[in-house]
N, CA, C, O and CB atoms as a CASP TS submission, in Angstrom:
PFRMAT TS
TARGET T0000
AUTHOR 0000-0000-0000
METHOD Language model
MODEL 1
PARENT N/A
ATOM      1  N   UNK     1     -50.249 107.841 -35.288  1.00  0.00           N
ATOM      2  CA  UNK     1     -51.316 106.927 -35.577  1.00  0.00           C
ATOM      3  C   UNK     1     -52.408 107.144 -34.472  1.00  0.00           C
ATOM      4  O   UNK     1     -52.071 107.183 -33.289  1.00  0.00           O
ATOM      5  CB  UNK     1     -50.778 105.419 -35.621  1.00  0.00           C
ATOM      6  N   UNK     2     -53.584 107.271 -34.819  1.00  0.00           N
ATOM      7  CA  UNK     2     -54.656 107.470 -33.825  1.00  0.00           C
ATOM      8  C   UNK     2     -55.111 106.205 -33.231  1.00  0.00           C
ATOM      9  O   UNK     2     -54.777 105.126 -33.721  1.00  0.00           O
ATOM     10  CB  UNK     2     -55.820 108.162 -34.424  1.00  0.00           C
ATOM     11  N   UNK     3     -55.893 106.301 -32.152  1.00  0.00           N
ATOM     12  CA  UNK     3     -56.275 105.115 -31.416  1.00  0.00           C
ATOM     13  C   UNK     3     -57.093 104.082 -32.230  1.00  0.00           C
ATOM     14  O   UNK     3     -56.939 102.870 -32.080  1.00  0.00           O
ATOM     15  CB  UNK     3     -57.055 105.532 -30.221  1.00  0.00           C
ATOM     16  N   UNK     4     -57.962 104.623 -33.090  1.00  0.00           N
ATOM     17  CA  UNK     4     -58.794 103.771 -33.920  1.00  0.00           C
ATOM     18  C   UNK     4     -57.886 102.946 -34.953  1.00  0.00           C
ATOM     19  O   UNK     4     -58.107 101.764 -35.218  1.00  0.00           O
ATOM     20  CB  UNK     4     -59.873 104.673 -34.683  1.00  0.00           C
ATOM     21  N   UNK     5     -56.902 103.655 -35.476  1.00  0.00           N
ATOM     22  CA  UNK     5     -56.033 103.019 -36.479  1.00  0.00           C
ATOM     23  C   UNK     5     -55.197 101.881 -35.756  1.00  0.00           C
ATOM     24  O   UNK     5     -54.979 100.797 -36.297  1.00  0.00           O
ATOM     25  CB  UNK     5     -55.058 104.127 -37.173  1.00  0.00           C
ATOM     26  N   UNK     6     -54.769 102.200 -34.545  1.00  0.00           N
ATOM     27  CA  UNK     6     -53.974 101.214 -33.766  1.00  0.00           C
ATOM     28  C   UNK     6     -54.848  99.992 -33.426  1.00  0.00           C
ATOM     29  O   UNK     6     -54.418  98.842 -33.507  1.00  0.00           O
ATOM     30  CB  UNK     6     -53.409 101.868 -32.440  1.00  0.00           C
ATOM     31  N   UNK     7     -56.101 100.307 -33.041  1.00  0.00           N
ATOM     32  CA  UNK     7     -57.042  99.129 -32.752  1.00  0.00           C
ATOM     33  C   UNK     7     -57.260  98.290 -33.948  1.00  0.00           C
ATOM     34  O   UNK     7     -57.269  97.063 -33.851  1.00  0.00           O
ATOM     35  CB  UNK     7     -58.421  99.605 -32.251  1.00  0.00           C
ATOM     36  N   UNK     8     -57.443  98.931 -35.129  1.00  0.00           N
ATOM     37  CA  UNK     8     -57.701  98.166 -36.299  1.00  0.00           C
ATOM     38  C   UNK     8     -56.474  97.343 -36.664  1.00  0.00           C
ATOM     39  O   UNK     8     -56.597  96.204 -37.114  1.00  0.00           O
ATOM     40  CB  UNK     8     -58.113  99.068 -37.436  1.00  0.00           C
ATOM     41  N   UNK     9     -55.340  97.894 -36.480  1.00  0.00           N
ATOM     42  CA  UNK     9     -54.077  97.161 -36.790  1.00  0.00           C
ATOM     43  C   UNK     9     -54.005  95.952 -35.849  1.00  0.00           C
ATOM     44  O   UNK     9     -53.660  94.857 -36.293  1.00  0.00           O
ATOM     45  CB  UNK     9     -52.779  98.104 -36.615  1.00  0.00           C
ATOM     46  N   UNK    10     -54.327  96.128 -34.551  1.00  0.00           N
ATOM     47  CA  UNK    10     -54.269  94.957 -33.616  1.00  0.00           C
ATOM     48  C   UNK    10     -55.307  93.908 -33.980  1.00  0.00           C
ATOM     49  O   UNK    10     -55.032  92.717 -33.836  1.00  0.00           O
ATOM     50  CB  UNK    10     -54.494  95.412 -32.145  1.00  0.00           C
ATOM     51  N   UNK    11     -56.508  94.307 -34.453  1.00  0.00           N
ATOM     52  CA  UNK    11     -57.502  93.319 -34.773  1.00  0.00           C
ATOM     53  C   UNK    11     -57.017  92.567 -36.077  1.00  0.00           C
ATOM     54  O   UNK    11     -57.201  91.354 -36.173  1.00  0.00           O
ATOM     55  CB  UNK    11     -58.939  94.010 -34.964  1.00  0.00           C
ATOM     56  N   UNK    12     -56.441  93.237 -37.009  1.00  0.00           N
ATOM     57  CA  UNK    12     -55.961  92.562 -38.211  1.00  0.00           C
ATOM     58  C   UNK    12     -54.906  91.529 -37.786  1.00  0.00           C
ATOM     59  O   UNK    12     -54.934  90.393 -38.260  1.00  0.00           O
ATOM     60  CB  UNK    12     -55.368  93.594 -39.248  1.00  0.00           C
ATOM     61  N   UNK    13     -54.020  91.895 -36.940  1.00  0.00           N
ATOM     62  CA  UNK    13     -52.975  90.977 -36.461  1.00  0.00           C
ATOM     63  C   UNK    13     -53.536  89.736 -35.791  1.00  0.00           C
ATOM     64  O   UNK    13     -53.088  88.612 -36.018  1.00  0.00           O
ATOM     65  CB  UNK    13     -52.067  91.691 -35.494  1.00  0.00           C
ATOM     66  N   UNK    14     -54.500  89.977 -34.986  1.00  0.00           N
ATOM     67  CA  UNK    14     -55.110  88.812 -34.244  1.00  0.00           C
ATOM     68  C   UNK    14     -55.855  87.954 -35.239  1.00  0.00           C
ATOM     69  O   UNK    14     -55.759  86.730 -35.159  1.00  0.00           O
ATOM     70  CB  UNK    14     -56.100  89.289 -33.084  1.00  0.00           C
ATOM     71  N   UNK    15     -56.552  88.498 -36.122  1.00  0.00           N
ATOM     72  CA  UNK    15     -57.312  87.657 -37.111  1.00  0.00           C
ATOM     73  C   UNK    15     -56.329  86.897 -37.948  1.00  0.00           C
ATOM     74  O   UNK    15     -56.575  85.732 -38.261  1.00  0.00           O
ATOM     75  CB  UNK    15     -58.248  88.528 -38.038  1.00  0.00           C
ATOM     76  N   UNK    16     -55.219  87.503 -38.331  1.00  0.00           N
ATOM     77  CA  UNK    16     -54.263  86.871 -39.226  1.00  0.00           C
ATOM     78  C   UNK    16     -53.505  85.692 -38.565  1.00  0.00           C
ATOM     79  O   UNK    16     -53.134  84.729 -39.236  1.00  0.00           O
ATOM     80  CB  UNK    16     -53.271  87.914 -39.715  1.00  0.00           C
ATOM     81  N   UNK    17     -53.299  85.785 -37.314  1.00  0.00           N
ATOM     82  CA  UNK    17     -52.485  84.761 -36.593  1.00  0.00           C
ATOM     83  C   UNK    17     -53.338  83.767 -35.781  1.00  0.00           C
ATOM     84  O   UNK    17     -52.829  82.758 -35.295  1.00  0.00           O
ATOM     85  CB  UNK    17     -51.495  85.460 -35.642  1.00  0.00           C
ATOM     86  N   UNK    18     -54.601  84.058 -35.647  1.00  0.00           N
ATOM     87  CA  UNK    18     -55.444  83.173 -34.812  1.00  0.00           C
ATOM     88  C   UNK    18     -55.512  81.767 -35.334  1.00  0.00           C
ATOM     89  O   UNK    18     -55.400  80.815 -34.562  1.00  0.00           O
ATOM     90  CB  UNK    18     -56.840  83.720 -34.709  1.00  0.00           C
ATOM     91  N   UNK    19     -55.696  81.607 -36.650  1.00  0.00           N
ATOM     92  CA  UNK    19     -55.843  80.261 -37.197  1.00  0.00           C
ATOM     93  C   UNK    19     -54.542  79.461 -37.072  1.00  0.00           C
ATOM     94  O   UNK    19     -54.539  78.262 -36.796  1.00  0.00           O
ATOM     95  CB  UNK    19     -56.276  80.333 -38.663  1.00  0.00           C
ATOM     96  N   UNK    20     -53.408  80.204 -37.295  1.00  0.00           N
ATOM     97  CA  UNK    20     -52.090  79.536 -37.082  1.00  0.00           C
ATOM     98  C   UNK    20     -51.902  79.161 -35.573  1.00  0.00           C
ATOM     99  O   UNK    20     -51.396  78.072 -35.298  1.00  0.00           O
ATOM    100  CB  UNK    20     -50.902  80.494 -37.561  1.00  0.00           C
ATOM    101  N   UNK    21     -52.276  79.991 -34.628  1.00  0.00           N
ATOM    102  CA  UNK    21     -52.164  79.691 -33.237  1.00  0.00           C
ATOM    103  C   UNK    21     -53.046  78.498 -32.879  1.00  0.00           C
ATOM    104  O   UNK    21     -52.603  77.601 -32.162  1.00  0.00           O
ATOM    105  CB  UNK    21     -52.527  80.904 -32.407  1.00  0.00           C
ATOM    106  N   UNK    22     -54.280  78.473 -33.367  1.00  0.00           N
ATOM    107  CA  UNK    22     -55.162  77.391 -33.086  1.00  0.00           C
ATOM    108  C   UNK    22     -54.641  76.033 -33.584  1.00  0.00           C
ATOM    109  O   UNK    22     -54.716  75.034 -32.868  1.00  0.00           O
ATOM    110  CB  UNK    22     -56.480  77.682 -33.684  1.00  0.00           C
ATOM    111  N   UNK    23     -54.115  76.006 -34.812  1.00  0.00           N
ATOM    112  CA  UNK    23     -53.476  74.871 -35.395  1.00  0.00           C
ATOM    113  C   UNK    23     -52.307  74.331 -34.603  1.00  0.00           C
ATOM    114  O   UNK    23     -52.197  73.127 -34.369  1.00  0.00           O
ATOM    115  CB  UNK    23     -53.038  75.209 -36.727  1.00  0.00           C
ATOM    116  N   UNK    24     -51.387  75.282 -34.170  1.00  0.00           N
ATOM    117  CA  UNK    24     -50.283  74.852 -33.417  1.00  0.00           C
ATOM    118  C   UNK    24     -50.660  74.417 -32.061  1.00  0.00           C
ATOM    119  O   UNK    24     -49.980  73.541 -31.526  1.00  0.00           O
ATOM    120  CB  UNK    24     -49.303  75.881 -33.347  1.00  0.00           C
ATOM    121  N   UNK    25     -51.672  74.931 -31.441  1.00  0.00           N
ATOM    122  CA  UNK    25     -52.170  74.465 -30.146  1.00  0.00           C
ATOM    123  C   UNK    25     -52.747  73.114 -30.215  1.00  0.00           C
ATOM    124  O   UNK    25     -52.501  72.286 -29.339  1.00  0.00           O
ATOM    125  CB  UNK    25     -53.179  75.387 -29.608  1.00  0.00           C
ATOM    126  N   UNK    26     -53.542  72.845 -31.273  1.00  0.00           N
ATOM    127  CA  UNK    26     -54.070  71.520 -31.480  1.00  0.00           C
ATOM    128  C   UNK    26     -52.964  70.434 -31.634  1.00  0.00           C
ATOM    129  O   UNK    26     -53.076  69.318 -31.128  1.00  0.00           O
ATOM    130  CB  UNK    26     -54.955  71.534 -32.702  1.00  0.00           C
ATOM    131  N   UNK    27     -51.902  70.831 -32.356  1.00  0.00           N
ATOM    132  CA  UNK    27     -50.731  69.870 -32.584  1.00  0.00           C
ATOM    133  C   UNK    27     -50.061  69.638 -31.230  1.00  0.00           C
ATOM    134  O   UNK    27     -49.777  68.489 -30.894  1.00  0.00           O
ATOM    135  CB  UNK    27     -49.640  70.463 -33.663  1.00  0.00           C
ATOM    136  N   UNK    28     -49.806  70.645 -30.465  1.00  0.00           N
ATOM    137  CA  UNK    28     -49.217  70.451 -29.108  1.00  0.00           C
ATOM    138  C   UNK    28     -50.080  69.606 -28.237  1.00  0.00           C
ATOM    139  O   UNK    28     -49.588  68.671 -27.606  1.00  0.00           O
ATOM    140  CB  UNK    28     -48.987  71.780 -28.420  1.00  0.00           C
ATOM    141  N   UNK    29     -51.451  69.920 -28.173  1.00  0.00           N
ATOM    142  CA  UNK    29     -52.272  69.119 -27.334  1.00  0.00           C
ATOM    143  C   UNK    29     -52.336  67.653 -27.722  1.00  0.00           C
ATOM    144  O   UNK    29     -52.435  66.777 -26.863  1.00  0.00           O
ATOM    145  CB  UNK    29     -53.602  69.673 -27.318  1.00  0.00           C
ATOM    146  N   UNK    30     -52.275  67.380 -29.080  1.00  0.00           N
ATOM    147  CA  UNK    30     -52.323  66.004 -29.588  1.00  0.00           C
ATOM    148  C   UNK    30     -51.107  65.243 -29.197  1.00  0.00           C
ATOM    149  O   UNK    30     -51.176  64.015 -29.148  1.00  0.00           O
ATOM    150  CB  UNK    30     -52.469  65.983 -31.084  1.00  0.00           C
ATOM    151  N   UNK    31     -49.971  65.876 -28.907  1.00  0.00           N
ATOM    152  CA  UNK    31     -48.714  65.246 -28.570  1.00  0.00           C
ATOM    153  C   UNK    31     -48.467  65.140 -27.094  1.00  0.00           C
ATOM    154  O   UNK    31     -47.571  64.418 -26.656  1.00  0.00           O
ATOM    155  CB  UNK    31     -47.612  65.980 -29.189  1.00  0.00           C
ATOM    156  N   UNK    32     -49.288  65.881 -26.290  1.00  0.00           N
ATOM    157  CA  UNK    32     -49.045  65.924 -24.836  1.00  0.00           C
ATOM    158  C   UNK    32     -49.534  64.601 -24.199  1.00  0.00           C
ATOM    159  O   UNK    32     -50.509  63.985 -24.629  1.00  0.00           O
ATOM    160  CB  UNK    32     -49.778  67.169 -24.180  1.00  0.00           C
ATOM    161  N   UNK    33     -48.769  64.203 -23.117  1.00  0.00           N
ATOM    162  CA  UNK    33     -49.243  62.976 -22.451  1.00  0.00           C
ATOM    163  C   UNK    33     -50.689  63.075 -21.816  1.00  0.00           C
ATOM    164  O   UNK    33     -51.076  64.116 -21.284  1.00  0.00           O
ATOM    165  CB  UNK    33     -48.239  62.612 -21.357  1.00  0.00           C
ATOM    166  N   UNK    34     -51.407  62.017 -21.895  1.00  0.00           N
ATOM    167  CA  UNK    34     -52.792  62.043 -21.415  1.00  0.00           C
ATOM    168  C   UNK    34     -52.783  61.404 -20.000  1.00  0.00           C
ATOM    169  O   UNK    34     -51.878  60.650 -19.645  1.00  0.00           O
ATOM    170  CB  UNK    34     -53.783  61.260 -22.423  1.00  0.00           C
ATOM    171  N   UNK    35     -53.788  61.725 -19.241  1.00  0.00           N
ATOM    172  CA  UNK    35     -53.958  61.157 -17.929  1.00  0.00           C
ATOM    173  C   UNK    35     -53.911  59.602 -17.969  1.00  0.00           C
ATOM    174  O   UNK    35     -54.649  58.948 -18.706  1.00  0.00           O
ATOM    175  CB  UNK    35     -55.281  61.643 -17.331  1.00  0.00           C
ATOM    176  N   UNK    36     -53.021  59.072 -17.153  1.00  0.00           N
ATOM    177  CA  UNK    36     -52.812  57.603 -17.160  1.00  0.00           C
ATOM    178  C   UNK    36     -51.691  57.133 -17.930  1.00  0.00           C
ATOM    179  O   UNK    36     -51.285  55.981 -17.780  1.00  0.00           O
ATOM    180  CB  UNK    36     -53.956  56.933 -17.651  1.00  0.00           C
ATOM    181  N   UNK    37     -51.113  58.002 -18.812  1.00  0.00           N
ATOM    182  CA  UNK    37     -49.929  57.614 -19.589  1.00  0.00           C
ATOM    183  C   UNK    37     -48.716  57.595 -18.673  1.00  0.00           C
ATOM    184  O   UNK    37     -48.665  58.304 -17.667  1.00  0.00           O
ATOM    185  CB  UNK    37     -49.696  58.585 -20.786  1.00  0.00           C
ATOM    186  N   UNK    38     -47.754  56.784 -19.032  1.00  0.00           N
ATOM    187  CA  UNK    38     -46.540  56.861 -18.340  1.00  0.00           C
ATOM    188  C   UNK    38     -45.733  58.085 -18.702  1.00  0.00           C
ATOM    189  O   UNK    38     -45.673  58.517 -19.853  1.00  0.00           O
ATOM    190  CB  UNK    38     -45.777  55.661 -18.581  1.00  0.00           C
ATOM    191  N   UNK    39     -45.123  58.618 -17.677  1.00  0.00           N
ATOM    192  CA  UNK    39     -44.361  59.897 -17.882  1.00  0.00           C
ATOM    193  C   UNK    39     -43.109  59.588 -18.733  1.00  0.00           C
ATOM    194  O   UNK    39     -42.452  58.569 -18.519  1.00  0.00           O
ATOM    195  CB  UNK    39     -43.935  60.563 -16.468  1.00  0.00           C
ATOM    196  N   UNK    40     -42.789  60.455 -19.679  1.00  0.00           N
ATOM    197  CA  UNK    40     -41.545  60.148 -20.458  1.00  0.00           C
ATOM    198  C   UNK    40     -40.348  60.167 -19.551  1.00  0.00           C
ATOM    199  O   UNK    40     -40.282  60.966 -18.616  1.00  0.00           O
ATOM    200  CB  UNK    40     -41.334  61.163 -21.618  1.00  0.00           C
ATOM    201  N   UNK    41     -39.403  59.301 -19.816  1.00  0.00           N
ATOM    202  CA  UNK    41     -38.218  59.248 -19.028  1.00  0.00           C
ATOM    203  C   UNK    41     -37.315  60.508 -19.203  1.00  0.00           C
ATOM    204  O   UNK    41     -37.286  61.061 -20.303  1.00  0.00           O
ATOM    205  CB  UNK    41     -37.460  58.001 -19.384  1.00  0.00           C
ATOM    206  N   UNK    42     -36.625  60.951 -18.226  1.00  0.00           N
ATOM    207  CA  UNK    42     -35.724  62.091 -18.268  1.00  0.00           C
ATOM    208  C   UNK    42     -34.713  61.997 -17.180  1.00  0.00           C
ATOM    209  O   UNK    42     -34.930  61.245 -16.229  1.00  0.00           O
ATOM    210  CB  UNK    42     -36.480  63.386 -18.159  1.00  0.00           C
ATOM    211  N   UNK    43     -33.617  62.709 -17.249  1.00  0.00           N
ATOM    212  CA  UNK    43     -32.678  62.761 -16.203  1.00  0.00           C
ATOM    213  C   UNK    43     -32.321  64.204 -15.789  1.00  0.00           C
ATOM    214  O   UNK    43     -32.325  65.097 -16.637  1.00  0.00           O
ATOM    215  CB  UNK    43     -31.470  62.019 -16.612  1.00  0.00           C
ATOM    216  N   UNK    44     -32.026  64.435 -14.558  1.00  0.00           N
ATOM    217  CA  UNK    44     -31.676  65.677 -14.012  1.00  0.00           C
ATOM    218  C   UNK    44     -30.581  65.514 -13.000  1.00  0.00           C
ATOM    219  O   UNK    44     -30.422  64.464 -12.379  1.00  0.00           O
ATOM    220  CB  UNK    44     -32.854  66.328 -13.422  1.00  0.00           C
ATOM    221  N   UNK    45     -29.837  66.567 -12.851  1.00  0.00           N
ATOM    222  CA  UNK    45     -28.788  66.517 -11.727  1.00  0.00           C
ATOM    223  C   UNK    45     -29.477  66.667 -10.421  1.00  0.00           C
ATOM    224  O   UNK    45     -30.523  67.304 -10.299  1.00  0.00           O
ATOM    225  CB  UNK    45     -27.683  67.657 -11.865  1.00  0.00           C
ATOM    226  N   UNK    46     -28.841  66.040  -9.408  1.00  0.00           N
ATOM    227  CA  UNK    46     -29.449  66.167  -8.045  1.00  0.00           C
ATOM    228  C   UNK    46     -29.035  67.520  -7.552  1.00  0.00           C
ATOM    229  O   UNK    46     -28.386  68.295  -8.255  1.00  0.00           O
ATOM    230  CB  UNK    46     -28.981  65.002  -7.027  1.00  0.00           C
ATOM    231  N   UNK    47     -29.444  67.803  -6.261  1.00  0.00           N
ATOM    232  CA  UNK    47     -29.193  69.189  -5.762  1.00  0.00           C
ATOM    233  C   UNK    47     -27.722  69.527  -5.601  1.00  0.00           C
ATOM    234  O   UNK    47     -27.349  70.700  -5.570  1.00  0.00           O
ATOM    235  CB  UNK    47     -29.879  69.388  -4.426  1.00  0.00           C
ATOM    236  N   UNK    48     -26.899  68.519  -5.500  1.00  0.00           N
ATOM    237  CA  UNK    48     -25.469  68.838  -5.426  1.00  0.00           C
ATOM    238  C   UNK    48     -24.834  69.071  -6.786  1.00  0.00           C
ATOM    239  O   UNK    48     -23.760  69.667  -6.870  1.00  0.00           O
ATOM    240  CB  UNK    48     -24.738  67.732  -4.726  1.00  0.00           C
ATOM    241  N   UNK    49     -25.498  68.599  -7.883  1.00  0.00           N
ATOM    242  CA  UNK    49     -24.963  68.750  -9.221  1.00  0.00           C
ATOM    243  C   UNK    49     -24.020  67.673  -9.524  1.00  0.00           C
ATOM    244  O   UNK    49     -23.529  67.645 -10.652  1.00  0.00           O
ATOM    245  CB  UNK    49     -24.303  70.060  -9.398  1.00  0.00           C
ATOM    246  N   UNK    50     -23.690  66.743  -8.623  1.00  0.00           N
ATOM    247  CA  UNK    50     -22.656  65.703  -8.843  1.00  0.00           C
ATOM    248  C   UNK    50     -23.255  64.386  -9.418  1.00  0.00           C
ATOM    249  O   UNK    50     -22.501  63.555  -9.924  1.00  0.00           O
ATOM    250  CB  UNK    50     -21.924  65.400  -7.501  1.00  0.00           C
ATOM    251  N   UNK    51     -24.528  64.194  -9.353  1.00  0.00           N
ATOM    252  CA  UNK    51     -25.159  62.963  -9.685  1.00  0.00           C
ATOM    253  C   UNK    51     -26.310  63.186 -10.563  1.00  0.00           C
ATOM    254  O   UNK    51     -27.053  64.140 -10.327  1.00  0.00           O
ATOM    255  CB  UNK    51     -25.568  62.242  -8.491  1.00  0.00           C
ATOM    256  N   UNK    52     -26.554  62.332 -11.642  1.00  0.00           N
ATOM    257  CA  UNK    52     -27.744  62.404 -12.407  1.00  0.00           C
ATOM    258  C   UNK    52     -28.697  61.374 -11.903  1.00  0.00           C
ATOM    259  O   UNK    52     -28.319  60.251 -11.568  1.00  0.00           O
ATOM    260  CB  UNK    52     -27.467  62.227 -13.868  1.00  0.00           C
ATOM    261  N   UNK    53     -29.929  61.767 -11.854  1.00  0.00           N
ATOM    262  CA  UNK    53     -31.027  60.961 -11.414  1.00  0.00           C
ATOM    263  C   UNK    53     -31.998  60.800 -12.615  1.00  0.00           C
ATOM    264  O   UNK    53     -32.354  61.783 -13.264  1.00  0.00           O
ATOM    265  CB  UNK    53     -31.730  61.607 -10.163  1.00  0.00           C
ATOM    266  N   UNK    54     -32.417  59.558 -12.895  1.00  0.00           N
ATOM    267  CA  UNK    54     -33.352  59.280 -13.976  1.00  0.00           C
ATOM    268  C   UNK    54     -34.742  58.909 -13.365  1.00  0.00           C
ATOM    269  O   UNK    54     -34.862  58.216 -12.354  1.00  0.00           O
ATOM    270  CB  UNK    54     -32.798  58.114 -14.899  1.00  0.00           C
ATOM    271  N   UNK    55     -35.724  59.409 -14.037  1.00  0.00           N
ATOM    272  CA  UNK    55     -37.124  59.108 -13.584  1.00  0.00           C
ATOM    273  C   UNK    55     -37.312  57.552 -13.599  1.00  0.00           C
ATOM    274  O   UNK    55     -37.974  56.996 -12.724  1.00  0.00           O
ATOM    275  CB  UNK    55     -38.232  59.841 -14.556  1.00  0.00           C
ATOM    276  N   UNK    56     -36.742  56.906 -14.564  1.00  0.00           N
ATOM    277  CA  UNK    56     -36.944  55.441 -14.710  1.00  0.00           C
ATOM    278  C   UNK    56     -36.268  54.691 -13.595  1.00  0.00           C
ATOM    279  O   UNK    56     -36.602  53.524 -13.390  1.00  0.00           O
ATOM    280  CB  UNK    56     -36.409  54.942 -16.061  1.00  0.00           C
ATOM    281  N   UNK    57     -35.382  55.245 -12.890  1.00  0.00           N
ATOM    282  CA  UNK    57     -34.713  54.619 -11.730  1.00  0.00           C
ATOM    283  C   UNK    57     -35.734  54.386 -10.600  1.00  0.00           C
ATOM    284  O   UNK    57     -35.483  53.587  -9.699  1.00  0.00           O
ATOM    285  CB  UNK    57     -33.526  55.520 -11.218  1.00  0.00           C
ATOM    286  N   UNK    58     -36.864  55.069 -10.646  1.00  0.00           N
ATOM    287  CA  UNK    58     -37.857  55.014  -9.571  1.00  0.00           C
ATOM    288  C   UNK    58     -39.055  54.186 -10.006  1.00  0.00           C
ATOM    289  O   UNK    58     -39.930  53.923  -9.181  1.00  0.00           O
ATOM    290  CB  UNK    58     -38.306  56.432  -9.165  1.00  0.00           C
ATOM    291  N   UNK    59     -39.135  53.767 -11.253  1.00  0.00           N
ATOM    292  CA  UNK    59     -40.311  53.082 -11.775  1.00  0.00           C
ATOM    293  C   UNK    59     -40.451  51.759 -11.070  1.00  0.00           C
ATOM    294  O   UNK    59     -39.513  50.967 -10.975  1.00  0.00           O
ATOM    295  CB  UNK    59     -40.220  52.882 -13.303  1.00  0.00           C
ATOM    296  N   UNK    60     -41.682  51.541 -10.566  1.00  0.00           N
ATOM    297  CA  UNK    60     -41.968  50.296  -9.880  1.00  0.00           C
ATOM    298  C   UNK    60     -41.488  50.259  -8.454  1.00  0.00           C
ATOM    299  O   UNK    60     -41.617  49.226  -7.796  1.00  0.00           O
ATOM    300  CB  UNK    60     -41.371  49.179 -10.615  1.00  0.00           C
ATOM    301  N   UNK    61     -40.923  51.374  -7.933  1.00  0.00           N
ATOM    302  CA  UNK    61     -40.472  51.369  -6.529  1.00  0.00           C
ATOM    303  C   UNK    61     -41.346  52.186  -5.683  1.00  0.00           C
ATOM    304  O   UNK    61     -42.258  51.641  -5.062  1.00  0.00           O
ATOM    305  CB  UNK    61     -39.073  51.862  -6.401  1.00  0.00           C
ATOM    306  N   UNK    62     -41.142  53.467  -5.605  1.00  0.00           N
ATOM    307  CA  UNK    62     -41.960  54.356  -4.795  1.00  0.00           C
ATOM    308  C   UNK    62     -42.626  55.390  -5.667  1.00  0.00           C
ATOM    309  O   UNK    62     -42.138  55.761  -6.734  1.00  0.00           O
ATOM    310  CB  UNK    62     -41.125  55.033  -3.715  1.00  0.00           C
ATOM    311  N   UNK    63     -43.797  55.855  -5.155  1.00  0.00           N
ATOM    312  CA  UNK    63     -44.488  56.906  -6.070  1.00  0.00           C
ATOM    313  C   UNK    63     -43.613  58.106  -6.155  1.00  0.00           C
ATOM    314  O   UNK    63     -42.905  58.456  -5.211  1.00  0.00           O
ATOM    315  CB  UNK    63     -45.940  57.356  -5.524  1.00  0.00           C
ATOM    316  N   UNK    64     -43.667  58.752  -7.326  1.00  0.00           N
ATOM    317  CA  UNK    64     -42.888  59.937  -7.618  1.00  0.00           C
ATOM    318  C   UNK    64     -43.916  61.076  -8.008  1.00  0.00           C
ATOM    319  O   UNK    64     -44.763  60.941  -8.891  1.00  0.00           O
ATOM    320  CB  UNK    64     -41.814  59.642  -8.799  1.00  0.00           C
ATOM    321  N   UNK    65     -43.746  62.167  -7.273  1.00  0.00           N
ATOM    322  CA  UNK    65     -44.584  63.392  -7.578  1.00  0.00           C
ATOM    323  C   UNK    65     -43.749  64.341  -8.280  1.00  0.00           C
ATOM    324  O   UNK    65     -42.696  64.753  -7.793  1.00  0.00           O
ATOM    325  CB  UNK    65     -45.179  64.066  -6.310  1.00  0.00           C
ATOM    326  N   UNK    66     -44.223  64.732  -9.508  1.00  0.00           N
ATOM    327  CA  UNK    66     -43.621  65.820 -10.282  1.00  0.00           C
ATOM    328  C   UNK    66     -44.402  67.138 -10.031  1.00  0.00           C
ATOM    329  O   UNK    66     -45.588  67.253 -10.341  1.00  0.00           O
ATOM    330  CB  UNK    66     -43.610  65.462 -11.816  1.00  0.00           C
ATOM    331  N   UNK    67     -43.704  68.083  -9.478  1.00  0.00           N
ATOM    332  CA  UNK    67     -44.373  69.358  -9.229  1.00  0.00           C
ATOM    333  C   UNK    67     -43.709  70.407 -10.053  1.00  0.00           C
ATOM    334  O   UNK    67     -42.494  70.597  -9.988  1.00  0.00           O
ATOM    335  CB  UNK    67     -44.349  69.740  -7.739  1.00  0.00           C
ATOM    336  N   UNK    68     -44.528  71.108 -10.852  1.00  0.00           N
ATOM    337  CA  UNK    68     -44.073  72.188 -11.736  1.00  0.00           C
ATOM    338  C   UNK    68     -44.682  73.471 -11.145  1.00  0.00           C
ATOM    339  O   UNK    68     -45.904  73.597 -11.068  1.00  0.00           O
ATOM    340  CB  UNK    68     -44.518  71.952 -13.282  1.00  0.00           C
ATOM    341  N   UNK    69     -43.871  74.377 -10.748  1.00  0.00           N
ATOM    342  CA  UNK    69     -44.420  75.661 -10.280  1.00  0.00           C
ATOM    343  C   UNK    69     -43.307  76.384  -9.530  1.00  0.00           C
ATOM    344  O   UNK    69     -42.122  76.069  -9.648  1.00  0.00           O
ATOM    345  CB  UNK    69     -45.698  75.457  -9.356  1.00  0.00           C
ATOM    346  N   UNK    70     -43.758  77.384  -8.739  1.00  0.00           N
ATOM    347  CA  UNK    70     -42.911  78.174  -7.967  1.00  0.00           C
ATOM    348  C   UNK    70     -43.411  78.314  -6.564  1.00  0.00           C
ATOM    349  O   UNK    70     -44.616  78.402  -6.329  1.00  0.00           O
ATOM    350  CB  UNK    70     -42.743  79.463  -8.588  1.00  0.00           C
ATOM    351  N   UNK    71     -42.585  78.333  -5.718  1.00  0.00           N
ATOM    352  CA  UNK    71     -42.935  78.484  -4.272  1.00  0.00           C
ATOM    353  C   UNK    71     -42.572  79.902  -3.779  1.00  0.00           C
ATOM    354  O   UNK    71     -42.524  80.167  -2.578  1.00  0.00           O
ATOM    355  CB  UNK    71     -42.179  77.398  -3.398  1.00  0.00           C
ATOM    356  N   UNK    72     -42.326  80.770  -4.716  1.00  0.00           N
ATOM    357  CA  UNK    72     -41.969  82.177  -4.309  1.00  0.00           C
ATOM    358  C   UNK    72     -43.176  83.042  -4.454  1.00  0.00           C
ATOM    359  O   UNK    72     -43.115  84.239  -4.175  1.00  0.00           O
ATOM    360  CB  UNK    72     -40.790  82.764  -5.169  1.00  0.00           C
TER
END
């Protein structure tokens, strides 16, 4: 397959799935928490793995900062 044919194939793929992607993204955005909303409750194991901690355990007590990312 030559370069032009590959490019045309890629463009067709993008056009075909763009509408679907936009629709799915709008759906995800509409369900995402907004600024000022309460964070959904969840539980995780502590660093030892022996105890579960729930976000709601801290509600009304101390501020909780949720950090998503990597320090590496």
